[in-house]
C-alpha positions as CSV (number, residue, x, y, z in Angstrom):
1,M,0.0,0.0,0.0
2,H,1.4,3.4,-1.0
3,P,2.1,5.8,2.0
4,L,-0.5,8.3,0.8
5,V,-3.2,5.5,0.8
6,G,-1.9,4.2,4.2
7,L,-2.4,7.7,5.6
8,A,-5.9,7.9,4.3
9,K,-6.7,4.5,5.7
10,E,-5.2,5.3,9.1
11,A,-7.1,8.6,9.2
12,I,-10.5,6.9,8.4
13,E,-10.0,4.0,10.8
14,T,-8.9,6.2,13.7
15,Y,-11.8,8.6,13.2
16,V,-14.5,5.9,12.8
17,K,-13.2,3.9,15.8
18,N,-12.3,6.8,18.2
19,G,-14.0,9.9,16.8
20,C,-10.8,11.9,16.6
21,A,-8.5,13.0,13.8
22,I,-4.9,11.8,13.6
23,A,-1.9,14.3,13.5
24,P,0.0,14.6,10.2
25,P,3.1,12.4,10.1
26,V,6.4,14.1,10.9
27,E,8.4,12.0,8.4
28,V,6.8,12.1,5.0
29,P,7.7,11.3,1.4
30,P,8.4,14.5,-0.7
31,E,5.0,14.4,-2.4
32,M,3.2,14.8,0.9
33,N,5.0,18.1,1.6
34,E,3.7,19.7,-1.6
35,K,0.5,21.7,-1.8
36,A,-2.2,20.2,-4.1
37,G,-5.8,19.3,-4.3
38,V,-6.6,15.8,-3.2
39,F,-9.5,13.4,-3.5
40,V,-9.9,10.4,-1.2
41,C,-12.2,7.6,-2.6
42,I,-13.5,4.7,-0.6
43,K,-14.9,1.5,-2.2
44,K,-16.7,-1.4,-0.6
45,N,-17.0,-4.6,-2.6
46,G,-16.0,-2.7,-5.7
47,E,-18.7,-0.1,-5.3
48,L,-18.2,3.6,-4.4
49,R,-18.8,4.1,-0.6
50,G,-17.5,7.7,-0.3
51,C,-15.4,10.2,-2.2
52,I,-14.6,13.8,-1.1
53,G,-11.8,16.1,-2.2
54,T,-10.5,19.5,-3.1
55,F,-9.4,20.7,-6.5
56,I,-7.7,23.8,-5.0
57,P,-5.6,23.0,-1.9
58,A,-7.3,24.0,1.4
59,C,-4.5,22.8,3.7
60,E,-0.8,23.5,4.1
61,N,0.3,20.2,2.4
62,V,-0.8,17.0,0.8
63,S,-0.6,15.0,4.1
64,T,-3.0,17.3,5.9
65,E,-5.2,17.5,2.8
66,I,-5.4,13.7,2.8
67,I,-6.4,13.4,6.5
68,K,-9.1,16.1,6.2
69,N,-10.6,14.7,3.0
70,A,-10.4,11.0,4.1
71,V,-12.4,11.8,7.2
72,C,-14.9,13.8,5.1
73,A,-15.2,10.9,2.6
74,A,-16.0,8.5,5.4
75,T,-18.4,10.7,7.3
76,Q,-19.8,13.6,5.2
77,D,-20.3,12.4,1.6
78,P,-24.0,13.3,1.2
79,R,-24.6,10.3,-1.1
80,F,-23.9,7.7,1.6
81,Y,-24.4,7.1,5.3
82,R,-21.3,7.3,7.6
83,I,-18.7,4.5,7.5
84,Q,-19.4,2.2,10.4
85,P,-16.7,0.3,12.4
86,D,-17.8,-3.1,11.2
87,E,-17.2,-2.0,7.6
88,L,-13.5,-1.1,8.0
89,T,-12.1,-4.5,7.0
90,D,-14.1,-4.5,3.7
91,L,-12.9,-1.1,2.4
92,E,-10.4,-0.2,-0.3
93,Y,-9.0,3.3,-0.7
94,S,-7.5,5.4,-3.4
95,V,-5.9,8.9,-3.2
96,D,-5.8,11.2,-6.2
97,V,-3.4,14.2,-6.1
98,L,-4.5,16.8,-8.6
99,S,-2.5,19.0,-10.9
100,P,-3.5,22.7,-11.0
101,P,-6.6,23.1,-13.2
102,E,-6.1,24.8,-16.6
103,E,-8.9,26.3,-18.7
104,V,-9.8,24.4,-22.0
105,K,-11.0,26.4,-25.0
106,D,-11.6,23.3,-27.2
107,I,-13.1,20.0,-26.1
108,K,-10.6,18.3,-28.5
109,D,-8.1,19.0,-25.7
110,L,-10.0,16.7,-23.4
111,D,-9.6,12.9,-22.8
112,P,-11.7,11.3,-20.1
113,K,-9.1,8.6,-19.4
114,K,-6.3,11.2,-19.0
115,Y,-7.9,14.3,-17.7
116,G,-10.5,15.1,-15.0
117,I,-12.7,18.1,-15.7
118,I,-14.3,21.0,-13.8
119,I,-17.2,22.8,-15.3
120,S,-18.4,26.1,-14.0
121,K,-21.2,28.6,-14.7
122,G,-21.6,31.4,-12.3
123,Q,-21.4,30.0,-8.8
124,R,-22.1,26.4,-10.0
125,K,-19.2,24.0,-10.3
126,G,-19.0,20.3,-10.9
127,L,-15.9,18.1,-11.0
128,L,-15.4,14.6,-12.4
129,L,-12.1,12.7,-11.9
130,P,-10.5,11.0,-14.8
131,D,-10.4,7.3,-15.8
132,L,-13.7,6.3,-14.2
133,D,-15.6,3.1,-15.1
134,G,-18.4,3.8,-17.6
135,V,-17.1,7.2,-18.7
136,N,-15.6,6.6,-22.1
137,T,-16.2,9.8,-24.1
138,V,-15.7,13.5,-23.6
139,E,-19.4,14.0,-24.2
140,E,-20.3,11.6,-21.3
141,Q,-17.8,13.3,-19.1
142,I,-19.2,16.8,-19.8
143,R,-22.8,15.7,-19.4
144,I,-22.2,14.0,-16.0
145,T,-20.1,16.9,-14.7
146,K,-22.9,19.4,-15.8
147,M,-25.5,17.3,-13.9
148,K,-23.2,17.3,-10.8
149,A,-23.0,21.1,-11.0
150,G,-26.7,21.5,-11.5
151,I,-26.1,23.0,-14.9
152,D,-28.6,22.2,-17.7
153,I,-27.0,19.6,-19.9
154,Y,-27.9,21.6,-23.1
155,D,-26.3,24.8,-21.7
156,N,-23.0,25.4,-23.5
157,D,-22.3,28.8,-21.9
158,I,-19.8,27.2,-19.5
159,K,-16.1,27.2,-18.6
160,I,-14.3,23.9,-18.7
161,F,-11.0,23.2,-16.9
162,R,-8.9,20.1,-17.1
163,F,-6.5,18.6,-14.6
164,E,-4.4,15.4,-14.3
165,V,-4.1,13.2,-11.3
166,K,-1.6,10.9,-9.8
167,R,-3.7,8.0,-8.5
168,Y,-2.4,5.9,-5.6
169,Y,-3.8,2.6,-4.4
């Protein structure tokens, strides 16, 4: 297990069992000292069980971002009930560290396997990570992201940003 994923797992297990957050580790790999957006995803029996993240860093470094987003993925994803202690042995984790978003002027510059996207219109924003099962075309990626943002799927007066991720298991 990669150290970033191990940190997410430890953060979730400690919070679910004891109700408290862990302290960031003192000794960390270089990528944990960087500042970046991070998503922590939890799966149970191959199905999504929680996924929360930030596309703009909210914490001082990746390790703190992982701890915060891991606990939120386990306890605050509005699509799911909170992770329970008896589920912990059945969970799998992944951590995505995001590159800074860049605006895209032409959808030909998108690839749903390589890039995640952020779509915005006014105050509405939606994000979809790259390389997700069942998302095979740019059009599907844009449609799903618009729906997540609450933007009409036929509305093309939007801004699109792309980003890459380093995914850890």
